[in-house]
C-alpha positions in Angstrom: -32.2 -14.9 12.3 -30.2 -12.0 10.3 -29.8 -10.8 6.1 -26.3 -13.3 6.5 -27.8 -15.7 7.9 -31.0 -16.5 5.3 -28.7 -15.8 2.6 -26.9 -18.6 4.0 -29.6 -21.0 4.8 -30.9 -19.9 0.7 -27.6 -21.2 -0.3 -28.1 -24.2 0.9 -30.9 -25.0 -1.0 -33.7 -23.9 1.8 -36.5 -21.3 0.8 -38.7 -20.2 4.1 -41.4 -18.3 3.3 -40.9 -14.4 4.2 -43.5 -11.6 5.0 -43.0 -8.2 4.9 -45.0 -6.2 6.6 -46.1 -2.3 6.2 -46.5 -0.8 9.7 -46.8 2.3 9.0 -45.2 4.9 5.8 -41.9 4.4 6.6 -41.7 1.5 8.8 -41.4 -2.0 7.0 -40.8 -5.3 8.6 -39.1 -7.9 7.3 -40.3 -11.9 9.3 -39.5 -15.1 8.7 -41.1 -18.3 9.3 -38.9 -21.3 10.9 -40.0 -24.1 11.8 -43.8 -22.7 12.3 -43.1 -19.8 14.2 -42.4 -16.0 12.4 -39.9 -14.4 13.5 -38.3 -10.7 12.7 -35.2 -10.8 10.5 -33.0 -8.4 13.0 -29.5 -7.0 12.9 -26.2 -7.7 13.6 -27.1 -5.6 17.3 -29.5 -7.9 18.0 -32.7 -5.3 16.3 -35.2 -6.3 14.1 -34.6 -4.3 10.5 -37.1 -1.1 10.0 -36.5 -0.3 6.5 -38.3 2.5 5.4 -40.0 1.3 2.1 -41.8 -1.0 0.5 -38.6 -1.2 -2.2 -35.0 -1.1 -0.1 -37.0 -4.1 2.0 -37.4 -6.4 -1.1 -34.2 -4.9 -2.2 -32.7 -6.5 0.5 -34.2 -9.6 0.3 -33.4 -10.2 -3.7 -29.9 -9.2 -2.5 -30.0 -12.6 -0.3 -31.5 -14.6 -3.3 -34.9 -15.2 -2.1 -37.1 -15.5 -5.0 -40.8 -15.1 -3.3 -42.2 -12.7 -0.3 -45.5 -11.8 0.6 -46.4 -8.7 1.6 -48.5 -7.4 3.7 -50.0 -4.8 5.3 -53.0 -4.2 7.7 -55.8 -1.8 7.6 -57.0 0.3 10.7 -59.9 0.3 9.7 -60.9 -2.9 12.0 -60.0 0.0 15.2 -61.8 2.6 14.4 -65.5 3.0 15.9 -68.0 2.4 14.1 -66.4 0.3 10.9 -68.2 -3.1 10.2 -66.5 -5.3 8.8 -68.4 -8.8 9.4 -65.0 -10.2 10.4 -64.0 -9.5 7.2 -59.9 -9.4 6.9 -58.7 -5.9 6.9 -55.0 -6.9 5.0 -53.7 -6.3 2.1 -51.6 -9.5 1.2 -49.8 -9.9 -1.9 -47.6 -12.5 -3.0 -44.2 -11.1 -5.1 -41.7 -12.6 -7.0 -38.7 -11.0 -7.0 -36.2 -11.0 -9.9 -32.6 -10.1 -10.8 -30.4 -8.3 -8.0 -30.6 -4.9 -6.0 -28.0 -2.9 -5.1 -28.3 -0.8 -1.8 -27.8 2.6 -1.7 -28.4 4.9 0.7 -30.2 2.1 2.6 
């Protein structure tokens, strides 16, 4: 699914669950849940959209009319030797309400 396709389905009254995943300090990926499956949003070449910041990712989603998104940052702690997290989730998850419109510059 592309941002244009996401915009179209939002215009038709369907607002799917969307997540922005912080993969790296300069890589943020946008995922959309369709039919219970998580799929990355793609550009016109079929490649996953990689945003350089959380702000840019959220601005893209504001621009297509999305009102709610979850931000997810997975922790690397569970991969560290000697770290015991007792099975507790090590991700940070934050629900974000998007307001207004955004203008993308340089992104």
